[in-house]
C-alpha positions as semicolon CSV with decimal commas, in nm:
position;residue;x (nm);y (nm);z (nm)
1;M;1,358;1,698;8,937
2;M;1,633;1,870;8,748
3;L;1,667;1,808;8,374
4;R;2,003;1,818;8,210
5;R;2,044;1,985;7,880
6;Y;2,267;1,792;7,643
7;H;2,461;1,980;7,382
8;P;2,622;1,807;7,088
9;A;2,998;1,789;7,099
10;P;3,178;2,036;6,876
11;D;3,230;1,903;6,525
12;T;3,597;1,812;6,503
13;G;3,560;1,574;6,210
14;E;3,738;1,298;6,398
15;D;3,431;1,076;6,420
16;E;3,370;1,081;6,046
17;P;3,487;0,781;5,842
18;P;3,761;0,851;5,588
19;R;3,632;0,954;5,248
20;A;3,769;0,867;4,910
21;P;3,926;1,163;4,736
22;S;3,683;1,338;4,509
23;S;3,779;1,372;4,147
24;G;3,523;1,649;4,107
25;D;3,358;1,459;3,823
26;N;3,086;1,203;3,874
27;G;3,059;1,114;3,508
28;P;3,128;0,774;3,359
29;D;3,469;0,617;3,398
30;L;3,616;0,641;3,049
31;T;3,922;0,429;3,125
32;K;3,727;0,106;3,074
33;H;3,456;0,040;2,823
34;P;3,090;0,061;2,927
35;A;2,875;-0,245;2,981
36;R;2,715;-0,387;2,667
37;S;2,378;-0,286;2,812
38;A;2,485;0,078;2,860
39;P;2,307;0,338;2,647
40;K;2,456;0,445;2,316
41;A;2,542;0,785;2,467
42;E;2,790;0,619;2,705
43;W;2,945;0,422;2,420
44;L;2,967;0,741;2,215
45;A;3,145;0,927;2,497
46;Y;3,382;0,632;2,544
47;A;3,462;0,611;2,172
48;V;3,535;0,984;2,152
49;A;3,755;0,958;2,463
50;Q;3,945;0,680;2,282
51;G;4,011;0,912;1,986
52;A;3,714;0,850;1,758
53;D;3,584;1,133;1,541
54;E;3,268;1,255;1,713
55;D;3,063;1,288;1,391
56;E;3,160;0,940;1,273
57;A;3,087;0,792;1,615
58;E;2,744;0,957;1,620
59;D;2,665;0,801;1,282
60;A;2,765;0,454;1,402
61;T;2,516;0,222;1,568
62;K;2,565;0,114;1,927
63;E;2,657;-0,235;1,804
64;Q;2,925;-0,088;1,574
65;L;3,071;0,113;1,862
66;I;3,077;-0,198;2,082
67;E;3,246;-0,400;1,806
68;Q;3,510;-0,136;1,744
69;Y;3,577;-0,013;2,099
70;G;3,440;-0,280;2,328
71;G;3,657;-0,572;2,239
């Protein structure tokens, strides 16, 4: 009995599903506000991205950040 040896086809990339373009950053999306249940650090980053002074935002509570930047 003769056994056949199977070799994988050369990788041409054609069988792969299309991928979404990578932005290179997997951080939070700062174009929309975080969920109310998100940690204060996410709200802080969002507030600073919206133009808040970082020191003032750090002194604010999470609830204050939500009130001012979360709608």
